[in-house]
Wavefront OBJ file of the C-alpha trace (Angstrom):
o trace
v 176.189 -31.149 28.636
v 173.893 -32.012 31.511
v 170.645 -30.049 31.515
v 170.121 -27.921 34.620
v 166.883 -26.482 35.911
v 166.053 -22.825 35.404
v 164.598 -20.870 38.310
v 160.923 -20.064 37.833
v 161.570 -16.481 38.971
v 164.060 -16.058 36.099
v 161.537 -17.385 33.596
v 158.812 -15.051 34.856
v 161.234 -12.107 34.654
v 161.834 -12.979 30.985
v 158.091 -13.256 30.356
v 157.555 -9.819 31.890
v 160.235 -8.310 29.622
v 158.269 -9.650 26.660
v 154.942 -8.394 28.003
v 153.522 -11.916 28.218
v 151.020 -11.660 31.037
v 148.310 -14.082 29.818
v 149.350 -17.676 30.445
v 147.327 -20.672 29.293
v 148.394 -24.025 30.673
v 147.632 -27.661 31.116
v 149.655 -28.080 34.327
v 152.559 -30.498 34.322
v 154.987 -31.646 36.990
v 158.079 -30.724 34.952
v 157.251 -27.003 35.236
v 155.480 -27.167 38.616
v 157.554 -24.382 40.191
v 156.822 -22.140 37.192
v 153.076 -22.733 37.579
v 153.327 -21.881 41.278
v 155.311 -18.707 40.550
v 152.879 -17.539 37.854
v 149.803 -18.317 39.972
v 151.208 -16.277 42.872
v 152.274 -13.236 40.836
v 149.527 -10.626 40.268
v 151.214 -9.553 37.002
v 150.011 -12.745 35.336
v 146.539 -13.895 34.410
v 146.481 -17.697 34.420
v 143.975 -19.859 32.551
v 144.060 -23.592 33.244
v 142.811 -25.644 30.307
v 141.591 -29.232 30.469
v 143.439 -30.348 27.340
v 146.187 -29.070 25.092
v 143.655 -28.767 22.237
v 141.616 -26.450 24.427
v 144.750 -24.466 25.335
v 145.550 -23.877 21.646
v 141.988 -22.650 21.043
v 142.116 -20.314 24.045
v 145.457 -18.894 22.873
v 144.008 -18.287 19.398
v 140.991 -16.497 20.854
v 143.201 -14.332 23.056
v 145.415 -13.402 20.103
v 142.412 -12.530 17.913
v 141.183 -10.381 20.802
v 144.473 -8.464 20.896
v 146.113 -10.272 23.821
v 149.523 -11.969 23.581
v 149.279 -15.469 25.092
v 151.910 -17.872 26.380
v 151.116 -21.590 26.371
v 152.812 -23.812 28.993
v 152.463 -27.587 28.542
v 154.319 -30.889 28.772
v 155.814 -32.426 25.634
v 153.308 -35.294 25.546
v 150.655 -32.611 25.116
v 152.209 -31.574 21.818
v 151.559 -35.087 20.527
v 148.005 -34.957 21.903
v 147.268 -31.668 20.117
v 149.001 -32.148 16.750
v 145.893 -31.620 14.635
v 144.828 -28.524 16.570
v 148.343 -27.042 16.464
v 148.425 -27.640 12.721
v 144.897 -26.468 11.964
v 144.760 -23.426 14.221
v 148.367 -22.514 14.935
v 149.974 -23.228 11.569
v 147.186 -23.091 8.965
v 145.386 -20.124 10.539
v 148.719 -18.341 11.217
v 148.372 -17.782 14.970
v 151.607 -16.784 16.763
v 151.631 -18.839 19.953
v 154.738 -18.728 22.116
v 155.037 -22.077 23.878
v 157.064 -23.377 26.817
v 157.134 -27.158 26.535
v 158.582 -29.241 29.368
v 160.523 -32.379 28.459
v 159.081 -34.579 31.198
v 160.901 -37.812 32.073
v 163.996 -36.775 30.153
v 167.455 -38.020 31.103
v 169.194 -34.634 31.558
v 172.592 -36.148 30.712
v 171.501 -37.006 27.149
v 170.270 -34.867 24.277
v 166.520 -35.460 23.779
v 167.240 -37.089 20.407
v 169.404 -39.734 22.133
v 166.671 -40.849 24.528
v 166.021 -44.585 24.489
v 163.404 -46.927 25.828
v 159.642 -46.876 25.505
v 159.138 -44.056 28.023
v 161.636 -41.848 26.167
v 160.138 -41.954 22.682
v 158.223 -38.705 23.131
v 161.448 -36.889 24.027
v 163.241 -38.409 21.039
v 160.449 -37.718 18.539
v 159.300 -34.258 19.662
v 161.677 -32.066 17.673
v 161.224 -34.052 14.437
v 157.452 -33.746 14.909
v 157.697 -29.989 15.415
v 159.910 -29.708 12.319
v 157.355 -31.663 10.293
v 154.722 -29.119 11.342
v 157.045 -26.233 10.455
v 157.268 -25.179 14.109
v 160.732 -24.072 15.206
v 162.074 -24.887 18.648
v 164.975 -23.976 20.905
v 166.221 -26.220 23.699
v 166.835 -24.604 27.082
v 169.468 -26.701 28.857
v 170.042 -24.302 31.746
v 169.925 -20.692 32.943
v 172.238 -19.480 30.159
v 169.622 -20.497 27.577
v 166.756 -18.367 28.873
v 166.993 -16.174 25.747
v 165.263 -19.075 23.943
v 161.969 -17.709 25.265
v 162.491 -14.340 23.547
v 163.658 -16.085 20.351
v 160.527 -18.213 20.329
v 158.366 -15.134 20.900
v 160.026 -13.299 17.997
v 159.795 -16.322 15.702
v 156.122 -16.832 16.451
v 155.389 -13.251 15.438
v 157.727 -13.104 12.448
v 156.480 -16.414 11.030
v 152.862 -16.184 12.257
v 152.820 -19.676 13.707
v 153.600 -21.355 17.019
v 157.219 -21.397 18.214
v 158.555 -23.454 21.099
v 161.106 -23.069 23.883
v 161.779 -26.585 25.184
v 162.394 -26.746 28.935
v 165.111 -29.397 29.189
v 165.173 -29.889 32.969
v 162.576 -29.363 35.681
v 162.122 -25.723 36.635
v 163.380 -24.720 40.073
l 1 2 3 4 5 6 7 8 9 10 11 12 13 14 15 16 17 18 19 20 21 22 23 24 25 26 27 28 29 30 31 32 33 34 35 36 37 38 39 40 41 42 43 44 45 46 47 48 49 50 51 52 53 54 55 56 57 58 59 60 61 62 63 64 65 66 67 68 69 70 71 72 73 74 75 76 77 78 79 80 81 82 83 84 85 86 87 88 89 90 91 92 93 94 95 96 97 98 99 100 101 102 103 104 105 106 107 108 109 110 111 112 113 114 115 116 117 118 119 120 121 122 123 124 125 126 127 128 129 130 131 132 133 134 135 136 137 138 139 140 141 142 143 144 145 146 147 148 149 150 151 152 153 154 155 156 157 158 159 160 161 162 163 164 165 166 167 168 169 170 171
């Protein structure tokens, strides 16, 4: 199956259904249209973090303060924030719903089949998440948007981060 982009307006509609109005992000080009949609919609409160580590900490603080956060980052940011995700998200049992864009992915191949030096982060992401005990769902197109709600439920049932992987650039 070839991954197809999901319209940002459809993603924000799903976020609204879940009551996710606080978004913490380290902006990425893969989800650029989603960032633009969120920034222009008064329903959402957007916090732009400098690093993924900072984004995890902000999400934890929001959750402790009674606010449900959504974290939106690029997949390379997961690698950059492994220790913080483990220490805060997993060990401290913080439910963080995450949208993670698979930047530079060949949409005609499953992420695990990616090859070449630029593709290693796509190939290794899901095994890394599994090692951390963080479950993920891959969104390959508009029919997979329910992955966001599944990730939200998992995060709260398991009290740890859960990830919806955005397989193609948002539209």
